[in-house]
C-alpha positions in Angstrom: 44.4 39.5 -48.3 47.9 40.8 -49.0 48.4 44.7 -49.8 49.7 44.1 -52.8 46.2 42.2 -53.7 44.1 44.8 -52.7 45.8 47.4 -54.5 45.4 45.0 -57.5 41.6 44.5 -56.7 41.7 48.1 -56.2 42.1 49.1 -59.7 39.1 47.2 -61.0 36.6 47.6 -58.5 36.6 50.6 -56.1 33.9 49.2 -54.0 32.6 52.4 -51.5 34.7 54.6 -53.4 33.4 54.0 -56.7 31.0 56.9 -56.9 33.6 59.0 -55.5 34.1 62.2 -57.7 38.3 61.3 -57.3 37.5 57.5 -57.9 39.6 57.8 -61.2 42.6 60.3 -59.8 42.6 57.2 -56.8 43.1 54.7 -59.4 45.8 56.4 -61.0 47.2 57.0 -58.2 47.0 53.1 -57.2 48.6 52.2 -60.9 51.7 54.3 -60.7 52.3 53.5 -57.3 52.2 49.7 -58.5 54.8 51.0 -61.2 57.2 53.2 -59.0 56.7 52.7 -55.7 56.3 48.8 -54.0 57.8 48.8 -50.5 59.6 51.5 -48.6 62.9 51.0 -50.0 61.2 52.3 -53.3 59.3 55.2 -52.0 58.9 58.2 -54.1 58.0 61.8 -53.0 54.6 63.0 -52.9 55.4 65.7 -55.5 56.1 63.7 -57.8 52.8 61.5 -57.2 51.2 65.2 -57.8 53.1 66.2 -61.4 52.5 62.3 -62.9 48.8 62.7 -62.4 48.8 66.2 -63.6 50.8 64.9 -66.8 47.9 62.5 -67.4 45.1 65.6 -67.4 44.0 65.6 -63.7 43.5 69.0 -62.3 44.8 68.1 -58.7 47.0 70.1 -56.3 48.7 68.2 -53.5 46.7 69.6 -50.6 43.5 68.1 -52.4 45.3 64.8 -53.4 45.9 64.2 -49.1 42.5 65.0 -48.3 40.3 63.8 -51.0 42.5 61.0 -52.3 44.6 59.8 -49.8 42.8 60.0 -47.1 40.0 58.3 -48.2 41.9 55.5 -49.8 43.6 54.6 -46.5 40.1 55.2 -44.8 38.9 52.2 -47.2 41.4 50.0 -46.5 43.7 50.8 -49.5 46.6 52.2 -47.3 49.4 54.1 -49.1 52.4 54.0 -46.7 54.9 56.8 -45.9 57.4 57.5 -43.1 58.4 60.7 -41.8 62.3 61.8 -43.1 62.2 59.3 -46.0 61.8 59.8 -49.7 57.9 59.9 -49.6 55.3 57.6 -50.3 55.3 53.8 -50.9 52.7 50.6 -51.2 52.7 48.5 -48.5 54.6 45.1 -49.6 56.2 43.7 -46.4 55.4 43.6 -42.7 58.1 45.9 -42.4 56.3 48.1 -44.6 53.0 48.3 -42.2 54.9 48.4 -39.0 57.1 51.2 -40.2 53.9 52.8 -41.6 52.0 52.4 -38.4 55.2 53.8 -36.3 54.8 56.8 -38.9 51.1 57.4 -37.9 51.2 56.4 -34.1 54.5 59.2 -34.2 52.3 62.0 -35.8 49.8 61.2 -32.9 51.9 61.8 -30.3 52.7 65.5 -31.9 49.0 66.4 -32.6 47.9 64.8 -28.8 50.7 67.2 -27.4 49.7 69.9 -29.2 46.1 69.5 -28.1 47.4 69.4 -24.3 48.8 72.5 -25.3 45.6 74.1 -26.3 43.5 72.8 -23.9 46.2 74.7 -21.4 46.0 77.9 -23.0 42.0 77.5 -22.8 42.1 76.4 -19.4 43.8 79.8 -18.8 41.3 81.5 -20.6 38.7 79.7 -18.1 37.0 78.4 -21.4 35.3 75.1 -20.6 36.3 72.2 -23.8 34.8 69.5 -22.3 
């Protein structure tokens, strides 16, 4: 199933996410992105997504949206793409969109791995076991 087909199907059937407190916000997010941000070239800032949701009466902040909406969507195969240094978020349409998003995730993982190693070094210096 193509990414766009997944997004459209989600609008009508949220699957495992149907009972989520945030299901309606998830559906509105996907609908908004289908209308405004399909493909990397059409990426929009996260703040624009949040403002749209708020204009529809949803009381949600960026951090809550990232944790309670974006994360669960991605965990359930409804992937909203992003690329560091671009204008924001987008729905994946092409293989290149998916590869760009994959690279972005990989780079974030590398940063977190370096941070983890620094933390472990400090813990070693303190004589703390972390295994």
